[in-house]
C-alpha positions in Angstrom: 7.4 24.9 -21.9 9.9 27.3 -23.4 13.1 26.0 -21.6 15.9 25.2 -24.0 14.3 26.9 -26.9 16.6 30.0 -27.1 19.3 28.4 -29.4 17.2 28.4 -32.5 14.4 30.9 -31.8 13.4 33.9 -29.8 10.9 34.5 -27.0 8.7 37.5 -26.5 6.4 38.2 -23.6 3.6 40.8 -23.5 0.1 41.8 -22.7 -2.7 40.8 -25.1 -4.6 43.8 -26.6 -6.4 41.9 -29.4 -7.2 38.3 -30.3 -8.9 37.1 -33.5 -10.1 33.6 -32.7 -11.2 32.9 -36.3 -7.9 33.8 -37.8 -5.9 32.6 -34.7 -3.9 35.8 -34.5 -2.9 37.4 -31.2 -1.7 41.0 -30.8 0.5 42.0 -27.9 2.3 44.9 -26.4 5.7 43.6 -25.6 7.0 43.7 -22.0 10.4 45.5 -22.4 11.5 44.7 -18.9 13.9 41.8 -19.1 14.4 41.5 -15.3 11.8 39.0 -14.0 12.2 40.4 -10.5 10.9 43.8 -11.5 7.3 44.6 -12.6 6.4 44.3 -16.2 6.8 47.4 -18.4 4.3 47.5 -21.3 5.7 50.5 -23.1 6.9 49.2 -26.4 5.1 50.0 -29.6 4.2 49.1 -32.3 2.3 46.0 -31.2 3.3 42.6 -32.5 1.0 40.2 -34.2 1.5 36.4 -34.1 -0.2 33.6 -35.8 -1.0 31.0 -33.2 0.5 27.5 -33.5 -1.7 25.0 -35.3 -0.5 22.1 -33.1 -2.7 22.0 -30.0 0.2 20.6 -28.0 2.2 23.8 -28.6 -0.7 26.1 -27.8 -2.0 27.2 -24.4 -5.4 28.6 -23.5 -6.7 31.4 -25.8 -5.9 34.8 -24.5 -8.4 37.4 -23.3 -7.6 40.8 -24.6 -8.0 44.2 -22.8 -6.4 47.6 -23.1 -5.2 48.6 -19.6 -1.4 48.7 -19.6 -0.7 50.4 -16.2 -2.5 51.8 -13.2 -0.2 54.3 -11.4 -2.0 55.1 -8.1 0.7 57.4 -6.9 0.7 59.6 -10.0 -3.1 59.1 -10.5 -2.7 58.0 -14.2 -4.2 55.0 -15.9 -2.4 54.1 -19.2 -4.5 52.5 -21.9 -3.6 51.2 -25.3 -5.8 52.9 -27.9 -6.3 50.6 -30.9 -7.7 53.4 -33.0 -4.6 55.6 -32.7 -2.3 52.6 -32.1 -0.7 54.6 -29.3 -0.8 54.8 -25.5 -3.1 57.2 -23.8 -2.5 58.4 -20.2 -5.8 59.4 -18.5 -5.8 61.3 -15.2 -8.1 60.0 -12.4 -9.3 60.8 -8.9 -8.5 58.1 -6.5 -11.7 57.2 -4.6 -10.5 54.2 -2.6 -7.4 52.1 -2.4 -6.6 48.9 -0.6 -3.1 47.3 -0.6 -2.0 43.7 0.3 -5.3 42.3 -1.0 -4.4 38.7 -1.6 -6.8 36.6 -3.7 -5.0 33.4 -2.8 -5.8 34.1 0.9 -9.4 34.7 -0.2 -9.6 38.3 1.0 -13.3 39.2 1.1 -12.7 42.3 -0.9 -11.9 40.1 -4.0 -13.3 36.7 -3.0 -17.0 35.8 -3.0 -17.3 33.2 -0.2 -20.9 32.3 -1.0 -20.1 31.5 -4.7 -16.6 30.2 -3.7 -14.9 32.0 -6.5 -13.0 35.3 -7.2 -15.2 38.4 -7.8 -15.2 39.7 -11.3 -13.2 42.9 -12.0 -13.2 45.6 -13.2 -16.5 46.8 -11.7 -17.9 49.7 -13.7 -20.3 52.2 -12.2 -21.5 54.5 -15.0 -23.6 56.7 -12.8 -20.5 57.7 -10.7 -17.9 57.3 -13.6 -15.9 55.0 -11.3 -14.0 51.8 -12.1 -12.9 49.4 -9.4 -9.7 47.6 -10.6 -8.0 44.6 -9.0 -4.4 43.9 -9.7 -3.4 40.4 -8.5 0.2 41.1 -9.3 0.3 44.2 -7.1 -2.3 42.8 -4.7 -4.1 46.1 -4.9 -7.8 47.0 -5.2 -8.4 50.5 -6.3 -11.4 52.5 -7.2 -10.8 55.4 -9.6 -13.0 58.2 -11.0 -12.5 59.5 -14.5 -13.7 62.6 -16.3 -16.9 62.2 -18.3 -15.0 62.4 -21.6 -12.4 59.8 -20.6 -14.9 57.4 -19.0 -16.7 57.0 -22.3 -13.6 56.2 -24.4 -13.5 52.5 -23.7 -15.9 49.6 -23.3 -16.3 48.0 -19.8 -14.2 45.0 -20.5 -11.4 47.1 -22.1 -10.5 48.7 -18.7 -9.1 45.3 -17.6 -5.5 44.1 -18.2 -5.3 41.6 -21.1 -3.8 38.2 -20.5 0.0 38.1 -20.3 1.4 35.7 -22.8 4.8 34.2 -23.8 5.6 33.4 -27.4 8.4 31.3 -28.8 9.1 31.9 -32.5 11.6 31.1 -35.2 10.2 33.4 -37.8 8.7 36.8 -37.0 4.9 36.8 -36.8 4.5 33.1 -36.4 4.4 31.5 -33.0 5.9 28.0 -32.7 4.8 27.8 -29.1 2.3 29.9 -27.1 1.7 30.1 -23.4 -1.0 32.1 -21.7 0.9 33.0 -18.5 -2.2 34.5 -16.9 -4.1 31.2 -17.2 -1.2 28.8 -16.5 -0.4 27.7 -13.0 3.2 26.5 -13.5 3.6 25.8 -9.8 1.0 23.0 -10.0 3.2 20.8 -12.3 
């Protein structure tokens, strides 16, 4: 979609932290890692707002926002974008359970519901235990973390997820000429 566009415009890629459907404005935290072979690095602030393209041929699926930027199991820190403070917040957690090499494409039963024939929905929130079960398809990792009472209550259930990753081609700042929802686009099927 965005091939050959670099001569007259620019491309930004990032994680969706807000989406106003009525105003057609997406807010992203930019991925500042330019090497596609390395994991994304959502550490650039301030966020960037873009008006979505009005032409439906230049616009992919609407993005789903959420606030999780990173889950570092080794350091036991979950990094969230706090829209109230417009800053990142690192929250310590206790690792309850961790499974690696959990591949959804291979229909691993930890993340695949064979009866319903679809992926299970994550994150799974357990308010009684203050635990959150998070699946990262990129890392192929299913982790259950436990937060302090104060930290657990800071975000809504759906905000603990990672927002859709999007790619935006623009010629003028703040106005997307083309928009692709990378999370929802299967480019290998073309």
